[in-house]
GUVEX-303501 format. One record per residue (C-alpha): residue number from 0; residue in three letters; chain; x, y, z. Coordinates in steps of 0.5 Angstrom, whole numbers. Example, Ala and Ser with C-alpha at 12.3 -4.5 7.8 and 13.67 -1.06 7.14 Angstrom:
// residues 2
+-----+-----+-------+-------+-------+-------+
!   n ! res ! chain !    px !    py !    pz !
+-----+-----+-------+-------+-------+-------+
!   0 ! ALA !     A !    25 !    -9 !    16 !
!   1 ! SER !     A !    27 !    -2 !    14 !
+-----+-----+-------+-------+-------+-------+
END
This chain:
// residues 293
+-----+-----+-------+-------+-------+-------+
!   n ! res ! chain !    px !    py !    pz !
+-----+-----+-------+-------+-------+-------+
!   0 ! UNK !     A !   228 !  -349 !   -95 !
!   1 ! UNK !     A !   227 !  -356 !   -96 !
!   2 ! UNK !     A !   230 !  -359 !  -102 !
!   3 ! UNK !     A !   229 !  -366 !  -107 !
!   4 ! UNK !     A !   222 !  -367 !  -106 !
!   5 ! UNK !     A !   222 !  -367 !   -98 !
!   6 ! UNK !     A !   217 !  -363 !   -95 !
!   7 ! UNK !     A !   221 !  -359 !   -90 !
!   8 ! UNK !     A !   229 !  -359 !   -88 !
!   9 ! UNK !     A !   230 !  -365 !   -83 !
!  10 ! UNK !     A !   230 !  -363 !   -76 !
!  11 ! UNK !     A !   229 !  -366 !   -69 !
!  12 ! UNK !     A !   228 !  -363 !   -62 !
!  13 ! UNK !     A !   229 !  -367 !   -56 !
!  14 ! UNK !     A !   224 !  -365 !   -52 !
!  15 ! UNK !     A !   217 !  -364 !   -51 !
!  16 ! UNK !     A !   212 !  -360 !   -53 !
!  17 ! UNK !     A !   218 !  -357 !   -58 !
!  18 ! UNK !     A !   220 !  -350 !   -59 !
!  19 ! UNK !     A !   216 !  -346 !   -65 !
!  20 ! UNK !     A !   222 !  -340 !   -66 !
!  21 ! UNK !     A !   228 !  -346 !   -67 !
!  22 ! UNK !     A !   223 !  -349 !   -72 !
!  23 ! UNK !     A !   226 !  -349 !   -80 !
!  24 ! UNK !     A !   221 !  -346 !   -83 !
!  25 ! UNK !     A !   218 !  -343 !   -78 !
!  26 ! UNK !     A !   210 !  -345 !   -78 !
!  27 ! UNK !     A !   206 !  -340 !   -81 !
!  28 ! UNK !     A !   200 !  -337 !   -76 !
!  29 ! UNK !     A !   199 !  -331 !   -80 !
!  30 ! UNK !     A !   195 !  -331 !   -86 !
!  31 ! UNK !     A !   195 !  -324 !   -90 !
!  32 ! UNK !     A !   189 !  -326 !   -94 !
!  33 ! UNK !     A !   185 !  -327 !   -87 !
!  34 ! UNK !     A !   179 !  -322 !   -87 !
!  35 ! UNK !     A !   177 !  -320 !   -80 !
!  36 ! UNK !     A !   169 !  -318 !   -79 !
!  37 ! UNK !     A !   168 !  -317 !   -72 !
!  38 ! UNK !     A !   166 !  -324 !   -71 !
!  39 ! UNK !     A !   168 !  -324 !   -63 !
!  40 ! UNK !     A !   167 !  -317 !   -61 !
!  41 ! UNK !     A !   167 !  -316 !   -53 !
!  42 ! UNK !     A !   169 !  -324 !   -52 !
!  43 ! UNK !     A !   174 !  -327 !   -48 !
!  44 ! UNK !     A !   177 !  -333 !   -50 !
!  45 ! UNK !     A !   181 !  -337 !   -47 !
!  46 ! UNK !     A !   186 !  -342 !   -51 !
!  47 ! UNK !     A !   190 !  -348 !   -47 !
!  48 ! UNK !     A !   196 !  -349 !   -51 !
!  49 ! UNK !     A !   196 !  -342 !   -55 !
!  50 ! UNK !     A !   204 !  -341 !   -55 !
!  51 ! UNK !     A !   205 !  -344 !   -61 !
!  52 ! UNK !     A !   202 !  -348 !   -67 !
!  53 ! UNK !     A !   195 !  -348 !   -68 !
!  54 ! UNK !     A !   194 !  -345 !   -61 !
!  55 ! UNK !     A !   198 !  -339 !   -63 !
!  56 ! UNK !     A !   194 !  -338 !   -70 !
!  57 ! UNK !     A !   187 !  -339 !   -66 !
!  58 ! UNK !     A !   190 !  -333 !   -61 !
!  59 ! UNK !     A !   191 !  -329 !   -67 !
!  60 ! UNK !     A !   185 !  -329 !   -71 !
!  61 ! UNK !     A !   180 !  -329 !   -65 !
!  62 ! UNK !     A !   185 !  -322 !   -63 !
!  63 ! UNK !     A !   183 !  -320 !   -70 !
!  64 ! UNK !     A !   176 !  -321 !   -70 !
!  65 ! UNK !     A !   175 !  -317 !   -63 !
!  66 ! UNK !     A !   176 !  -322 !   -58 !
!  67 ! UNK !     A !   180 !  -321 !   -51 !
!  68 ! UNK !     A !   185 !  -326 !   -52 !
!  69 ! UNK !     A !   188 !  -330 !   -46 !
!  70 ! UNK !     A !   193 !  -337 !   -47 !
!  71 ! UNK !     A !   197 !  -342 !   -43 !
!  72 ! UNK !     A !   203 !  -345 !   -44 !
!  73 ! UNK !     A !   209 !  -349 !   -41 !
!  74 ! UNK !     A !   214 !  -345 !   -36 !
!  75 ! UNK !     A !   221 !  -345 !   -38 !
!  76 ! UNK !     A !   220 !  -349 !   -44 !
!  77 ! UNK !     A !   215 !  -344 !   -48 !
!  78 ! UNK !     A !   217 !  -338 !   -45 !
!  79 ! UNK !     A !   220 !  -335 !   -51 !
!  80 ! UNK !     A !   214 !  -338 !   -56 !
!  81 ! UNK !     A !   209 !  -335 !   -51 !
!  82 ! UNK !     A !   213 !  -328 !   -51 !
!  83 ! UNK !     A !   212 !  -328 !   -59 !
!  84 ! UNK !     A !   205 !  -329 !   -58 !
!  85 ! UNK !     A !   204 !  -325 !   -53 !
!  86 ! UNK !     A !   207 !  -319 !   -59 !
!  87 ! UNK !     A !   203 !  -322 !   -64 !
!  88 ! UNK !     A !   196 !  -321 !   -61 !
!  89 ! UNK !     A !   198 !  -314 !   -58 !
!  90 ! UNK !     A !   199 !  -312 !   -66 !
!  91 ! UNK !     A !   193 !  -315 !   -68 !
!  92 ! UNK !     A !   187 !  -314 !   -63 !
!  93 ! UNK !     A !   182 !  -309 !   -63 !
!  94 ! UNK !     A !   182 !  -302 !   -60 !
!  95 ! UNK !     A !   177 !  -304 !   -55 !
!  96 ! UNK !     A !   179 !  -310 !   -53 !
!  97 ! UNK !     A !   184 !  -311 !   -47 !
!  98 ! UNK !     A !   191 !  -313 !   -46 !
!  99 ! UNK !     A !   192 !  -321 !   -47 !
! 100 ! UNK !     A !   194 !  -325 !   -42 !
! 101 ! UNK !     A !   200 !  -331 !   -42 !
! 102 ! UNK !     A !   198 !  -336 !   -36 !
! 103 ! UNK !     A !   204 !  -342 !   -35 !
! 104 ! UNK !     A !   201 !  -348 !   -33 !
! 105 ! UNK !     A !   201 !  -355 !   -32 !
! 106 ! UNK !     A !   194 !  -357 !   -34 !
! 107 ! UNK !     A !   194 !  -364 !   -32 !
! 108 ! UNK !     A !   192 !  -362 !   -25 !
! 109 ! UNK !     A !   185 !  -359 !   -23 !
! 110 ! UNK !     A !   187 !  -355 !   -19 !
! 111 ! UNK !     A !   192 !  -352 !   -23 !
! 112 ! UNK !     A !   186 !  -351 !   -28 !
! 113 ! UNK !     A !   182 !  -348 !   -23 !
! 114 ! UNK !     A !   188 !  -343 !   -22 !
! 115 ! UNK !     A !   188 !  -341 !   -29 !
! 116 ! UNK !     A !   181 !  -340 !   -30 !
! 117 ! UNK !     A !   180 !  -336 !   -23 !
! 118 ! UNK !     A !   186 !  -332 !   -26 !
! 119 ! UNK !     A !   182 !  -330 !   -33 !
! 120 ! UNK !     A !   176 !  -329 !   -29 !
! 121 ! UNK !     A !   179 !  -324 !   -24 !
! 122 ! UNK !     A !   182 !  -320 !   -29 !
! 123 ! UNK !     A !   177 !  -320 !   -35 !
! 124 ! UNK !     A !   171 !  -322 !   -31 !
! 125 ! UNK !     A !   168 !  -328 !   -35 !
! 126 ! UNK !     A !   170 !  -333 !   -40 !
! 127 ! UNK !     A !   166 !  -333 !   -47 !
! 128 ! UNK !     A !   170 !  -338 !   -51 !
! 129 ! UNK !     A !   174 !  -344 !   -48 !
! 130 ! UNK !     A !   180 !  -347 !   -53 !
! 131 ! UNK !     A !   182 !  -354 !   -50 !
! 132 ! UNK !     A !   188 !  -354 !   -55 !
! 133 ! UNK !     A !   194 !  -356 !   -50 !
! 134 ! UNK !     A !   197 !  -363 !   -53 !
! 135 ! UNK !     A !   203 !  -367 !   -53 !
! 136 ! UNK !     A !   205 !  -374 !   -56 !
! 137 ! UNK !     A !   211 !  -379 !   -56 !
! 138 ! UNK !     A !   213 !  -384 !   -62 !
! 139 ! UNK !     A !   213 !  -391 !   -60 !
! 140 ! UNK !     A !   216 !  -397 !   -64 !
! 141 ! UNK !     A !   212 !  -402 !   -60 !
! 142 ! UNK !     A !   207 !  -403 !   -54 !
! 143 ! UNK !     A !   212 !  -405 !   -49 !
! 144 ! UNK !     A !   215 !  -397 !   -50 !
! 145 ! UNK !     A !   208 !  -394 !   -47 !
! 146 ! UNK !     A !   209 !  -395 !   -40 !
! 147 ! UNK !     A !   204 !  -393 !   -35 !
! 148 ! UNK !     A !   208 !  -387 !   -33 !
! 149 ! UNK !     A !   208 !  -385 !   -40 !
! 150 ! UNK !     A !   200 !  -386 !   -41 !
! 151 ! UNK !     A !   199 !  -382 !   -35 !
! 152 ! UNK !     A !   202 !  -376 !   -38 !
! 153 ! UNK !     A !   200 !  -376 !   -45 !
! 154 ! UNK !     A !   192 !  -377 !   -41 !
! 155 ! UNK !     A !   194 !  -372 !   -37 !
! 156 ! UNK !     A !   195 !  -367 !   -41 !
! 157 ! UNK !     A !   191 !  -369 !   -48 !
! 158 ! UNK !     A !   185 !  -371 !   -44 !
! 159 ! UNK !     A !   184 !  -370 !   -37 !
! 160 ! UNK !     A !   186 !  -363 !   -38 !
! 161 ! UNK !     A !   180 !  -362 !   -42 !
! 162 ! UNK !     A !   176 !  -364 !   -37 !
! 163 ! UNK !     A !   179 !  -360 !   -31 !
! 164 ! UNK !     A !   179 !  -354 !   -35 !
! 165 ! UNK !     A !   172 !  -355 !   -37 !
! 166 ! UNK !     A !   169 !  -356 !   -30 !
! 167 ! UNK !     A !   173 !  -350 !   -27 !
! 168 ! UNK !     A !   171 !  -346 !   -33 !
! 169 ! UNK !     A !   163 !  -347 !   -33 !
! 170 ! UNK !     A !   162 !  -344 !   -27 !
! 171 ! UNK !     A !   162 !  -337 !   -31 !
! 172 ! UNK !     A !   160 !  -339 !   -38 !
! 173 ! UNK !     A !   153 !  -337 !   -40 !
! 174 ! UNK !     A !   148 !  -338 !   -45 !
! 175 ! UNK !     A !   151 !  -337 !   -51 !
! 176 ! UNK !     A !   159 !  -339 !   -49 !
! 177 ! UNK !     A !   163 !  -344 !   -54 !
! 178 ! UNK !     A !   168 !  -350 !   -52 !
! 179 ! UNK !     A !   172 !  -352 !   -57 !
! 180 ! UNK !     A !   176 !  -358 !   -56 !
! 181 ! UNK !     A !   182 !  -360 !   -61 !
! 182 ! UNK !     A !   182 !  -367 !   -63 !
! 183 ! UNK !     A !   186 !  -370 !   -69 !
! 184 ! UNK !     A !   185 !  -375 !   -76 !
! 185 ! UNK !     A !   188 !  -380 !   -72 !
! 186 ! UNK !     A !   182 !  -381 !   -67 !
! 187 ! UNK !     A !   179 !  -383 !   -74 !
! 188 ! UNK !     A !   184 !  -387 !   -77 !
! 189 ! UNK !     A !   189 !  -390 !   -72 !
! 190 ! UNK !     A !   196 !  -389 !   -72 !
! 191 ! UNK !     A !   201 !  -395 !   -71 !
! 192 ! UNK !     A !   206 !  -390 !   -68 !
! 193 ! UNK !     A !   202 !  -386 !   -63 !
! 194 ! UNK !     A !   197 !  -391 !   -60 !
! 195 ! UNK !     A !   197 !  -387 !   -53 !
! 196 ! UNK !     A !   196 !  -380 !   -57 !
! 197 ! UNK !     A !   191 !  -383 !   -61 !
! 198 ! UNK !     A !   187 !  -386 !   -55 !
! 199 ! UNK !     A !   187 !  -379 !   -52 !
! 200 ! UNK !     A !   184 !  -376 !   -59 !
! 201 ! UNK !     A !   179 !  -381 !   -59 !
! 202 ! UNK !     A !   177 !  -380 !   -52 !
! 203 ! UNK !     A !   176 !  -372 !   -54 !
! 204 ! UNK !     A !   171 !  -374 !   -59 !
! 205 ! UNK !     A !   167 !  -377 !   -54 !
! 206 ! UNK !     A !   168 !  -372 !   -50 !
! 207 ! UNK !     A !   165 !  -367 !   -55 !
! 208 ! UNK !     A !   159 !  -371 !   -56 !
! 209 ! UNK !     A !   157 !  -372 !   -50 !
! 210 ! UNK !     A !   159 !  -365 !   -47 !
! 211 ! UNK !     A !   155 !  -362 !   -52 !
! 212 ! UNK !     A !   149 !  -366 !   -49 !
! 213 ! UNK !     A !   150 !  -365 !   -43 !
! 214 ! UNK !     A !   150 !  -357 !   -44 !
! 215 ! UNK !     A !   145 !  -356 !   -49 !
! 216 ! UNK !     A !   140 !  -354 !   -44 !
! 217 ! UNK !     A !   144 !  -349 !   -42 !
! 218 ! UNK !     A !   145 !  -346 !   -48 !
! 219 ! UNK !     A !   153 !  -347 !   -49 !
! 220 ! UNK !     A !   155 !  -350 !   -55 !
! 221 ! UNK !     A !   161 !  -356 !   -55 !
! 222 ! UNK !     A !   165 !  -358 !   -62 !
! 223 ! UNK !     A !   171 !  -360 !   -64 !
! 224 ! UNK !     A !   177 !  -359 !   -69 !
! 225 ! UNK !     A !   181 !  -365 !   -72 !
! 226 ! UNK !     A !   187 !  -362 !   -76 !
! 227 ! UNK !     A !   191 !  -367 !   -80 !
! 228 ! UNK !     A !   198 !  -366 !   -81 !
! 229 ! UNK !     A !   200 !  -359 !   -79 !
! 230 ! UNK !     A !   207 !  -356 !   -78 !
! 231 ! UNK !     A !   207 !  -355 !   -71 !
! 232 ! UNK !     A !   213 !  -355 !   -66 !
! 233 ! UNK !     A !   209 !  -363 !   -64 !
! 234 ! UNK !     A !   213 !  -365 !   -70 !
! 235 ! UNK !     A !   220 !  -365 !   -69 !
! 236 ! UNK !     A !   219 !  -366 !   -62 !
! 237 ! UNK !     A !   216 !  -373 !   -64 !
! 238 ! UNK !     A !   219 !  -375 !   -70 !
! 239 ! UNK !     A !   226 !  -377 !   -73 !
! 240 ! UNK !     A !   229 !  -372 !   -78 !
! 241 ! UNK !     A !   227 !  -376 !   -84 !
! 242 ! UNK !     A !   220 !  -376 !   -81 !
! 243 ! UNK !     A !   220 !  -369 !   -81 !
! 244 ! UNK !     A !   223 !  -368 !   -88 !
! 245 ! UNK !     A !   217 !  -372 !   -91 !
! 246 ! UNK !     A !   212 !  -370 !   -86 !
! 247 ! UNK !     A !   204 !  -369 !   -89 !
! 248 ! UNK !     A !   206 !  -372 !   -96 !
! 249 ! UNK !     A !   201 !  -378 !   -95 !
! 250 ! UNK !     A !   195 !  -374 !   -95 !
! 251 ! UNK !     A !   191 !  -372 !  -102 !
! 252 ! UNK !     A !   194 !  -365 !  -102 !
! 253 ! UNK !     A !   201 !  -368 !  -101 !
! 254 ! UNK !     A !   203 !  -363 !   -96 !
! 255 ! UNK !     A !   203 !  -361 !   -89 !
! 256 ! UNK !     A !   198 !  -356 !   -87 !
! 257 ! UNK !     A !   200 !  -349 !   -83 !
! 258 ! UNK !     A !   197 !  -346 !   -77 !
! 259 ! UNK !     A !   193 !  -341 !   -81 !
! 260 ! UNK !     A !   189 !  -346 !   -85 !
! 261 ! UNK !     A !   186 !  -349 !   -78 !
! 262 ! UNK !     A !   185 !  -343 !   -74 !
! 263 ! UNK !     A !   178 !  -340 !   -78 !
! 264 ! UNK !     A !   175 !  -347 !   -76 !
! 265 ! UNK !     A !   176 !  -345 !   -69 !
! 266 ! UNK !     A !   173 !  -338 !   -71 !
! 267 ! UNK !     A !   167 !  -340 !   -74 !
! 268 ! UNK !     A !   165 !  -345 !   -68 !
! 269 ! UNK !     A !   166 !  -340 !   -63 !
! 270 ! UNK !     A !   162 !  -334 !   -68 !
! 271 ! UNK !     A !   155 !  -335 !   -66 !
! 272 ! UNK !     A !   153 !  -332 !   -72 !
! 273 ! UNK !     A !   156 !  -337 !   -76 !
! 274 ! UNK !     A !   155 !  -344 !   -72 !
! 275 ! UNK !     A !   149 !  -342 !   -68 !
! 276 ! UNK !     A !   146 !  -349 !   -69 !
! 277 ! UNK !     A !   152 !  -354 !   -69 !
! 278 ! UNK !     A !   153 !  -357 !   -63 !
! 279 ! UNK !     A !   157 !  -364 !   -62 !
! 280 ! UNK !     A !   160 !  -364 !   -69 !
! 281 ! UNK !     A !   168 !  -364 !   -70 !
! 282 ! UNK !     A !   171 !  -361 !   -76 !
! 283 ! UNK !     A !   176 !  -364 !   -80 !
! 284 ! UNK !     A !   182 !  -360 !   -83 !
! 285 ! UNK !     A !   186 !  -365 !   -86 !
! 286 ! UNK !     A !   188 !  -364 !   -93 !
! 287 ! UNK !     A !   183 !  -368 !   -96 !
! 288 ! UNK !     A !   183 !  -375 !   -92 !
! 289 ! UNK !     A !   176 !  -378 !   -91 !
! 290 ! UNK !     A !   175 !  -379 !   -84 !
! 291 ! UNK !     A !   169 !  -384 !   -81 !
! 292 ! UNK !     A !   165 !  -380 !   -77 !
+-----+-----+-------+-------+-------+-------+
END
């Protein structure tokens, strides 16, 4: 437990993207107050980076709402988290949904995204909901630390992967489908320690707005979610133990959010009954930060 006014116990993981099962406390993907209403019955959803954090919570809620769920993860680094998420989905899914699927992939390359999308379509026949959620981040004390190799890696994971996955998935998405992209509050307020990460998240906002206009005539809606400080494996894998201990204390609610507090936004944006007149927008789930639009 956190002590002496700290948000969390000090902790540190030395490798991206981080492991959820070793965090203290474990992030909360499940809320027992959530009440499903069959909002995604019969739909097939692909969630990138769905093994942990916000992605896991989205997979869980989608399964509760009747969707068949598949997700991607990083092989080797996220194997246990992926298996845990598969179990969570299996327990949550409705009786008429098909078995979930976990696909290992490095999404920074078009051919890998093509393979993932084709595996989903070959297994389930289509994709109705695409959630672009996979991301990584690294803290930098100065611009000099952000070299060419790092910039390419962060952009490949955070924004190239979204382009590649969308262009592959669109071959199979039909009118009424939904694309949801995870951006961040730092796209709007900036971050002195996460300059390259914030730049990718700003690019995602422009991607959402432009792609929504591009696809509006096809009846495919595109929206984003911009979380604030959420307790996920990215945090101990990015920040010092002291920064982890105080994580989330800077927002008006004076605490970090949990993944289950973000996931309903993804349900809302995926459900035509809730959001049929919404496209090109970003929902802010950030503990009270006023973000410029």
